[in-house]
N, C-alpha and C positions, 0 to 999 in steps of 0.2 A: 807689170809684165816681165821686166828684166829680173825682178826678185824671184818670180816664179821660175823663170828659165834657169837662173843660177842655182836655186834650191833643187830643181829637178835634176840638174847635172850632178850636184853634190849627192843627191839621193841615189842616183844611178851608180855612182862610184862606190858609195857605201854598201849598197846591196851586192854589187859585184865582189867586193872585198869579203863580205860575210859569206857569200856563196862559195868563194874560193876556200875559205877556212873550213866550211862544212864539208866540201869535197875532199879536202886533205884528211880531215878526221874520218870521213867515210872510208877512204883508202886504208887508213890505219886499222880500222875495225875489220875491214874485209881481209886484210893480210893476217890479222890476229886470229881470224876465224878459220883459216885454212887448216886442213888436217884434223879438224875437230868433228868427230862423227856423231856425237850425241851431247846435247845440252842437258845436263842433269838439273833436277829441281826437287822440290819437296812440297808435300801437301800440308795446308794449314786449315784447321777447323776452329771456327770461332763461335761460341755460344752467344748468339744475339739476344736470346730470351733473358739470359743472365745479365747482359749489359743493360737491357731495358729495365729490368727489375732493380738493378743497382742505382740507375738514374732516378727511378721512382722512389727508392728508399732515401736517397739524398734529399729530394724535395719534401718528402714526408717529415724528415727530421727538422726541416726548416719551418714547416707549416703547422704541424701538430703540437699540441701541448704535451708536457711530460706525462700527464695522466692518460691522454689519448694514445701516446706511444707505448706506454706500459700495457694498456689493454690490447693494442694491436699485436705486440710481441707475444702475449699470452695466447691469443687466438692462433697465431702462426705456429707456436709450439704445440698447441693442441692438435692442429691439423697435421703437422709433421709427424706427431706421435701416432695418430690414427693411420696415416699412410704407411708408416713403418710397420705397425701391427698387421695391417692388411697384407703387406708384401711378405711378411714373415709367415703368415697363415697360408698364403698362396704357395710359397716355396715348400712348406711342410707338406701340404696336400699333394703337390706335384711329385715330391719325393716318394710318397706312399703310392703313387700311381693313380690317385683319385682325379676325377675330372673336375677342373676348376672353371666355374662360370665367371666370365669377365663382367664386371659391373659396367653400366653405361658410362662412357667417358674414360674407362681404364686405358684404352688404346686410342689416344687422341691423334696419333700420327705425328710425323715430323715434317718440317718445311726446310728443304735444302735451298739455300740462297746462292745464286751465281751472279757474278758481275762480268759483263762483256763490254769493254770500251774499245770499239774497233777502229783500227787505222786503215789506210788505203790498201795496204798489202794483206790485211787480215791475218797478220802473224800471231795474233792473240788466240787463234784457233788451236795452237800448240798446247796452250794451257787448258782451253775448253775441253779438248778431247780427253785429257787426263782427269779433269773434274767430273765429266760425265761418266767415265769408266769407274771412278771411285764410288760415285753415287749408286750406279747400277749394281755394284758388288754388295751393297748393304741394304738397299731400299726395300721397303715393304710396299709393293705396288697397290695393295688394297687400302692402305692408310696414308702413305707418305706422298708428298707433293714436291715439285720443284718450282722455285720462283726465280726468274731471270731478270736482272736489272740491265737493260740494254741501252747502249748509246753508240750510235754509229751513223756516219753520213754516207756509208757505202765505200766501194772500192773495186778491186779486181773480181771478176766473175768467179773464177775457180776457187779463190780464197773464201768468198762468202757462200759459195755453193757447198764447200766442205763444212763450214760453220753451221749452215742450215741442216746438213746431214747429221751432224752431231746432236742437234736438238731432236731430230727425227728419231734417233736411237732411244731417247727418253719416251717418246710417244709410242713407239713400237713395243717397248717394255711394259706399257700400260700405266705409266706415271702421268699424273695430272701436271700439265705445264702451263704456268701463268707467266706472262711477260709484261713488264712495266717499262714504259719509256718516259723518262723525266725530261729529256731535252730533244733528242733527235733519233729517228729510225727511218732513214731514207735510202732508196736504191737497195744496195746489198743489205743494209740494216733492216729494211722492211721485208726483204726476202726471208730473213731470220724471224722477224716479228710475226709474220703471218702464220707460222706454225703453232702459235699459242692456242690452247684450249680456251683461254680467256686473255684478251689483250687490253691492257689499260694504257692510258697516256695522260700526261699533264695537259691542262687546257691550252697552253701555248707551245707544246712540243711540236717539232717539225716531223710530219709523217708523209710517206708516199714516195714520190719520185720513182715511179715504176717505169723506168726507161734505161737506155744504154747510151753511153757517150764514149767517143774515142777522138783524141786530137794529138797532133804532132806538128812541129815546125818543119819547113822545107827550105834547105839552104842551097838548092840547085842553082838559082840565079846568082847568088853570091859567089859560089865556086866558079861558075862560068865566067863571071866578070873578072875574076882573078886568075883565069886560065888554069884552073885546077880540075883535073879529070877525076871522075868517080866511077870505079868499076865494081859491078856486082854480078856474080855468077850463081845461077840457081839451076836446079834440076826439078822439073815439075812446073807446069804452067802457072800455078798460083802459090808457089812456095813463098813468094813475097809479092804483096800488092802495092800498097803505098809505102814510100820510102822517105827518109829524111834528107838524103843527099842526091838521089837521082831525080830525073824528070818524071813526074807522075803523069799517067795517061788516064783518059776517060774510062777506059776499060778497067784499069786498076781501081779507080774510084768506085765504079759500079759494083765490082766484086766485093770491095771492102764494105760498101753500104749493104749489100746483100747479106754479108756475114753478120753485121750489126742487127739487121732485121730478124735474122734467124735467132740470135741470142735474145732479142726482145720478145720474140714469140715464145721461146722456152720460159722466159721470166714470167710472162703473162699466164701461161699454162700452169706454172708452179703456184702462183698466187691464187688462181681460180680453183685449184685442187683443194687448197686449205681454207679458202674463204669463198665458197661457191656462190654466196648471195651477192657478191660484188658486181657492179656494172662495169666491166673492164673497159668498155669504150669510153667511159666517163673518167676513169681514174688512172688508166695506163697510158697517159699522155706525156709522162716525164715530169709532170707538175708535182709540187708538194703543197701540203696544207697544214694549217695549225690544228691542234687537237680538237677544238670545238667544231671546226669544219670537217675534220676527219671522222668524227663521230656521226655526223649527219650523212656522210657518204658511205658509212659502213666499214671504213678502214680499220676502226678500233671498236671495242665493245662497250667500254665505259671510260669516264674521265676520273682519274685518281693518280696520286703520286706514289712512289715506292714507299714513302714513309707512312702514308695512310694504310696501305695494304699490310705492311709489317706490323703496325700497331693493331690492326684488326685481328691478325693471327695471334698476336700476343694476348689480346683480350680473350680470344678463344682458348687460351692456355695451351697452345701448341708449342712444342719444342722447335726453336728456330736455330738452324746452324748454317753459318756461312762457310762455303767450301771454296778454297782458293789454292790453285797450284802455282807456286812461285818458281820461275826459272832463274837460276843463278846467272848473273851477268858479270862479265869481266869489266875491269876498270875502263877500258877503251870504249866498251859499249855504253856504259853509264855516261861517259863524257860526251859521246856522240848523241845520245838521247837528250842530254841537257842542252847541247848546242842547238839541236833541231827545235826543241820546245821554245828556247829563247829567241831563235830566229823567227819562228812563227808568230810569237808575241810582238816582236819588233815590227814585223810587216803589218800585223793587224792594227797596231797603234798608229803607224804612219798612214795607213789607208784611212783610218778614222779621222786623223787630223787633216789630211789632204781633201777629204770631202767637204769639210767646213771651210778650208781656205779657198777652195774652188768656188764656193758660193759668194 
């Protein structure tokens, strides 16, 4: 027991030290961001079809004999020549003003792939809105589709509400929206996921958590014990309900709970609008489920990983393009991000070890 006490004390000191460093880095980032009105970025387009074909080509070189490779190359050249001839004839006919009939499979359509790995504050929506705008400016709503690889455990309501609205822009434009969840789409993440025309998830992905949570510490008794007064002045009865430093009242708690219930009601109505077959009383309890269970409850449509879906589209010979809007980061922001990620990993490792030591 003495060892556990000493280790716990050491752990508390270490965590406090790391938090202090993270806070300092955060202040540096905040100060460096002042006065900056616009964070510039650039759009990146990656041909995933070409990548998959390159991988396929590498494996073929290893598996096929020289004679088989030679035959394959001849067939590919023949096909490329035929396609070039057809394209030339089509361009010539179009130049003359003749009507050109498209052969079956001529317009296979394109798949635009987006990635959304959401954090608590949903700041990734800044890139998402740019990506959606770019796709809408070029997409053929009759043939093109959008595939979103989604990963998020949720976060602030207004942030994920905006992210969901960006996906709704695609639907309003008439584009088919497919969403795949490999790991997690919970709370705000599921708010986004439920907009899919077709929603897939991996068998052990975490799905659901249709609920709302708010929590905060209260230091009133600590301040009172040390004879420290806290003053707060507001105009409007409910300008502030619960507070971190003042004495919270039952009336304030009741109002705060009412606000949470209202948000939960809006969340449930939103989910019901896009997945009307769901039994909300059964799934809107704040619980989450694994993919296998989520399928039974109707929270998702099918079980599959993003790799399976992409391979299927590649087999269908569709052009697959990954669209990514990259926001340039200052050095201070990169440092802060690395510190945050490292801190999260350290805490996760300590938590994992402590569970075993406690046993």
